[in-house]
C-alpha positions as CSV (number, residue, x, y, z in Angstrom):
1,M,-8.5,14.8,-12.5
2,N,-8.4,14.0,-15.8
3,K,-11.2,11.6,-18.0
4,N,-10.1,8.7,-17.1
5,N,-9.9,9.3,-13.5
6,E,-13.5,11.0,-13.3
7,K,-14.6,7.5,-14.6
8,L,-12.8,5.5,-11.9
9,V,-14.5,7.8,-9.3
10,V,-17.9,7.4,-11.0
11,T,-17.3,3.4,-11.5
12,F,-16.4,3.3,-7.8
13,T,-18.9,4.7,-6.6
14,D,-21.8,2.3,-8.3
15,Y,-20.0,-0.5,-7.2
16,S,-19.8,0.7,-3.7
17,N,-24.1,1.4,-3.8
18,E,-24.2,-1.8,-5.5
19,L,-22.0,-3.9,-3.0
20,T,-24.1,-1.8,0.0
21,S,-27.5,-3.0,-1.1
22,I,-26.4,-6.6,-1.1
23,I,-24.1,-6.3,2.1
24,G,-24.8,-3.7,4.2
25,S,-21.7,-1.2,5.6
26,K,-19.8,-4.4,6.6
27,S,-16.8,-2.9,4.3
28,C,-15.1,-1.1,6.3
29,L,-13.3,1.2,3.6
30,N,-10.7,3.8,5.6
31,D,-11.3,7.4,4.4
32,G,-9.1,8.6,1.8
33,A,-5.3,8.6,2.2
34,S,-3.5,11.4,3.1
35,K,-1.3,13.5,1.0
36,E,1.7,12.2,3.1
37,D,0.4,8.6,2.2
38,I,0.3,9.6,-1.0
39,G,3.3,11.0,-1.9
40,F,5.3,8.0,-0.1
41,L,2.9,5.7,-2.8
42,T,4.3,8.1,-5.7
43,E,8.2,8.1,-4.7
44,A,8.3,4.5,-3.8
45,L,7.2,3.8,-7.1
46,D,7.8,6.7,-9.0
47,I,4.1,6.8,-10.4
48,E,2.5,9.7,-11.4
49,S,0.3,11.8,-9.2
50,D,-2.6,11.6,-11.7
51,S,-2.4,7.9,-11.8
52,Q,-6.0,5.9,-11.7
53,I,-4.2,4.2,-8.5
54,I,-3.7,7.9,-6.9
55,D,-7.2,8.3,-7.6
56,L,-8.5,5.0,-5.8
57,Y,-6.6,5.9,-2.8
58,S,-7.9,9.6,-2.5
59,I,-11.6,8.0,-2.2
60,A,-10.6,4.7,0.2
61,N,-7.1,3.9,1.7
62,G,-7.9,0.3,1.5
63,Q,-10.1,-1.3,4.6
64,V,-10.1,-1.6,8.0
65,E,-8.1,-5.1,8.7
66,S,-10.1,-6.2,11.7
67,D,-12.5,-10.0,11.3
68,Q,-15.2,-7.4,11.8
69,C,-15.3,-6.2,7.6
70,L,-16.0,-8.2,5.1
71,P,-14.4,-8.7,1.8
72,Y,-14.6,-5.0,-0.3
73,L,-14.3,-7.3,-3.5
74,I,-16.0,-10.0,-5.3
75,D,-14.2,-13.5,-4.4
76,G,-12.8,-12.3,-1.5
77,Y,-10.8,-9.7,-1.7
78,Y,-9.9,-6.9,0.5
79,L,-8.7,-3.9,-0.5
80,L,-5.0,-3.1,1.1
81,S,-4.0,0.2,2.0
82,I,-1.2,1.9,0.7
83,N,1.5,0.8,3.7
84,R,0.1,-2.3,3.4
85,A,0.4,-2.7,-0.4
86,I,4.1,-1.5,-0.6
87,E,5.0,-3.4,2.0
88,E,3.0,-6.4,0.1
89,Y,4.9,-5.1,-2.8
90,R,8.1,-5.0,-1.0
91,M,7.8,-8.8,0.1
92,L,6.8,-10.2,-3.4
93,L,10.0,-8.6,-4.7
94,E,12.1,-10.2,-2.5
95,V,10.2,-13.3,-2.6
96,A,10.2,-13.3,-6.4
97,S,14.3,-12.5,-6.3
98,N,14.7,-15.3,-4.4
99,E,12.6,-18.0,-5.8
100,P,12.8,-18.8,-9.3
101,D,9.1,-21.4,-9.1
102,I,7.2,-18.4,-8.0
103,P,5.8,-16.3,-11.4
104,E,7.6,-13.3,-11.8
105,W,7.1,-10.1,-10.5
106,H,7.3,-7.2,-12.0
107,K,8.9,-3.7,-10.0
108,M,5.6,-1.9,-11.1
109,H,3.2,-4.3,-10.6
110,L,1.3,-2.7,-7.3
111,P,-0.9,-4.9,-5.7
112,F,-4.2,-3.2,-4.4
113,A,-6.0,-5.6,-3.4
114,S,-5.5,-9.2,-1.8
115,D,-7.7,-12.5,0.0
116,Y,-4.4,-12.6,2.5
117,A,-4.1,-16.2,0.8
118,G,-1.2,-15.7,-1.7
119,N,-3.5,-14.3,-4.6
120,Y,-3.5,-10.3,-5.5
121,L,-5.5,-8.3,-7.8
122,V,-2.5,-5.6,-9.2
123,I,-2.0,-3.0,-11.3
124,D,0.8,-3.0,-13.9
125,L,1.5,0.5,-14.0
126,T,4.3,-0.1,-16.6
127,T,1.1,0.0,-19.6
128,T,0.4,3.2,-21.6
129,K,1.4,5.7,-19.3
130,E,0.1,8.5,-22.4
131,V,-3.6,7.8,-21.8
132,N,-3.0,7.0,-18.2
133,D,-5.0,3.8,-18.6
134,F,-3.1,0.5,-16.4
135,T,-3.8,-3.4,-16.6
136,V,-5.5,-4.8,-14.0
137,F,-4.9,-8.6,-13.2
138,G,-5.0,-10.9,-10.8
139,Y,-2.0,-12.5,-9.7
140,E,-2.3,-16.1,-8.4
141,V,1.0,-17.9,-7.3
142,E,-0.4,-21.1,-8.3
143,D,-1.9,-19.8,-11.5
144,D,-1.3,-18.2,-14.6
145,N,-2.1,-14.3,-14.1
146,R,-5.0,-13.4,-15.9
147,A,-6.2,-9.2,-16.7
148,L,-9.4,-8.2,-15.0
149,G,-9.3,-4.8,-17.0
150,K,-7.2,-2.6,-19.2
151,S,-7.9,0.1,-16.0
152,L,-9.2,0.2,-12.9
153,S,-12.5,1.8,-14.0
154,E,-13.0,-1.0,-16.4
155,F,-12.6,-3.2,-13.9
156,F,-14.9,-1.9,-10.9
157,K,-17.5,-1.3,-14.1
158,S,-17.3,-5.2,-14.6
159,Q,-17.4,-5.7,-10.5
160,T,-20.7,-3.9,-10.6
161,L,-22.1,-5.9,-13.3
162,I,-21.6,-9.3,-11.5
163,L,-23.2,-7.5,-9.4
164,R,-26.8,-6.3,-10.7
165,N,-26.9,-8.8,-13.0
166,G,-27.0,-11.3,-10.0
167,N,-24.1,-13.1,-11.2
168,Y,-22.9,-13.7,-7.4
169,Y,-23.3,-16.0,-4.7
170,L,-22.4,-15.2,-1.0
171,E,-20.6,-18.2,0.9
172,D,-19.0,-17.5,4.3
173,N,-20.1,-13.5,4.2
174,M,-18.5,-13.2,1.0
175,L,-19.0,-12.5,-2.4
176,F,-18.1,-15.1,-5.3
177,A,-18.8,-14.2,-8.9
178,K,-20.5,-17.5,-10.8
């Protein structure tokens, strides 16, 4: 595991601890992905096995999809499992090829979280492979895409700071940034 990926483990753990202190254990994270699932992802998207997204999925392969589980991320986003992420990825590629009015979808944009209302948190796997930092951005069908971090570790660090600083509110069992 490289240094950037070690940062991801620390920031993800910090975020998980902060979130658990607020909502308890209702986030329902899956165990880390199997080697087979990780192999499926690296082959499907032709990504490096030491990518931060691989390390994220090694920690938690998304969330259990259940009404009993709260969104893991701020603003109502659920972490997608590898299989669900690839399913959403393929659907978005198909829609983008048939619908010229929706924002462009690039073949190296992998959704890793969704609010299940057409909005995604995406890692752009095309950026700076040399240093293994990949931009995280929000992909909203009806809005402009917005950058949320230069890496997954930066993204989780910013999410942790929102929780630590109390810059959130709870509505319908979901956390939202103020």
